[in-house]
C-alpha positions as CSV (number, residue, x, y, z in Angstrom):
1,M,78.9,3.7,62.0
2,A,76.3,4.2,60.2
3,K,74.7,7.7,59.3
4,N,70.8,7.6,60.7
5,K,69.2,9.3,57.6
6,A,66.5,11.2,59.5
7,I,68.9,13.6,61.3
8,T,70.3,16.5,59.3
9,T,73.2,18.4,60.5
10,F,72.5,22.5,60.7
11,D,74.8,22.7,57.7
12,E,72.7,20.1,55.6
13,H,69.5,22.0,56.7
14,L,70.9,25.8,56.1
15,E,71.5,24.5,52.2
16,E,68.4,22.4,51.9
17,Q,66.4,26.1,52.8
18,Y,68.7,28.3,51.3
19,G,71.2,26.4,48.8
20,K,75.2,26.2,48.8
21,R,77.5,28.6,50.1
22,G,78.4,31.3,47.2
23,T,74.8,31.2,46.1
24,E,72.8,34.5,45.8
25,S,70.1,33.0,48.4
26,R,72.1,31.8,50.6
27,T,74.4,35.2,50.8
28,E,71.4,36.8,51.4
29,F,70.7,34.7,54.3
30,E,73.8,34.7,55.5
31,I,74.0,38.5,55.4
32,K,71.3,39.4,57.1
33,A,72.0,36.8,60.0
34,K,75.0,38.8,60.7
35,S,73.1,41.9,60.7
36,F,70.8,40.0,63.5
37,L,73.6,39.1,65.3
38,I,75.2,42.5,65.4
39,G,71.8,43.7,66.8
40,E,71.8,41.2,69.3
41,V,75.6,42.0,70.6
42,I,74.5,45.6,70.6
43,K,71.3,45.0,72.6
44,E,72.8,43.2,75.0
45,E,75.8,45.4,75.6
46,R,73.3,48.6,75.4
47,R,71.4,46.5,78.5
48,L,74.5,45.6,80.5
49,A,75.5,49.4,80.3
50,N,72.2,50.4,81.8
51,L,71.2,52.7,78.8
52,T,67.5,52.8,77.0
53,Q,68.0,53.1,73.4
54,E,66.9,56.6,73.3
55,Q,69.8,57.1,75.8
56,L,72.5,55.3,73.5
57,A,71.0,57.2,70.6
58,D,71.5,61.1,72.0
59,K,75.2,59.7,73.0
60,I,76.0,59.2,69.3
61,G,73.6,61.9,68.2
62,A,70.8,59.5,66.7
63,K,67.3,58.4,66.4
64,K,66.0,56.0,68.9
65,S,64.2,54.3,65.9
66,F,67.7,54.2,64.2
67,I,68.9,52.1,67.5
68,S,65.9,49.9,67.3
69,R,66.2,48.9,63.5
70,I,69.8,48.3,64.1
71,E,69.0,46.2,67.3
72,N,66.2,44.2,65.1
73,G,68.5,43.7,62.3
74,K,66.5,45.7,60.3
75,S,68.8,48.0,59.1
76,D,72.4,47.6,57.6
77,I,75.0,49.3,59.4
78,Q,77.9,51.2,58.3
79,L,81.7,50.2,60.4
80,S,81.2,53.9,61.3
81,T,78.0,53.9,62.8
82,L,79.1,50.3,64.8
83,Y,82.1,51.8,65.8
84,R,80.3,55.1,67.0
85,L,77.7,53.1,68.8
86,L,79.9,50.4,70.3
87,E,83.2,52.7,71.3
88,F,81.3,56.1,71.9
89,G,78.1,54.9,73.0
90,L,78.7,52.0,75.0
91,G,83.0,52.6,75.7
92,K,83.7,48.8,74.3
93,K,86.5,48.4,71.8
94,I,86.2,47.0,67.9
95,E,88.3,44.1,67.1
96,L,88.4,42.8,63.6
97,L,89.0,39.3,63.1
98,V,88.7,37.7,59.4
99,H,89.1,33.9,58.9
């Protein structure tokens, strides 16, 4: 089956925009993408728990602006902070899976 040259895969698009896996620009992009994803997970779990950013911040001893930066992927989050947010703040369990 012939491949349509006008159609690219997502991986091809990423390579074109950010370089091959392992390059500095691609790694930087992937780190930012994962930070964004973690922020989205926290935001959704906070909404499901019917908490405002301020209420979640109060539960873990942080400022609302800190929660906002995390939810918007604008802050590098430490594992201890992630644990505190999800386990203490939202009552969830964290499981780490490495592929």
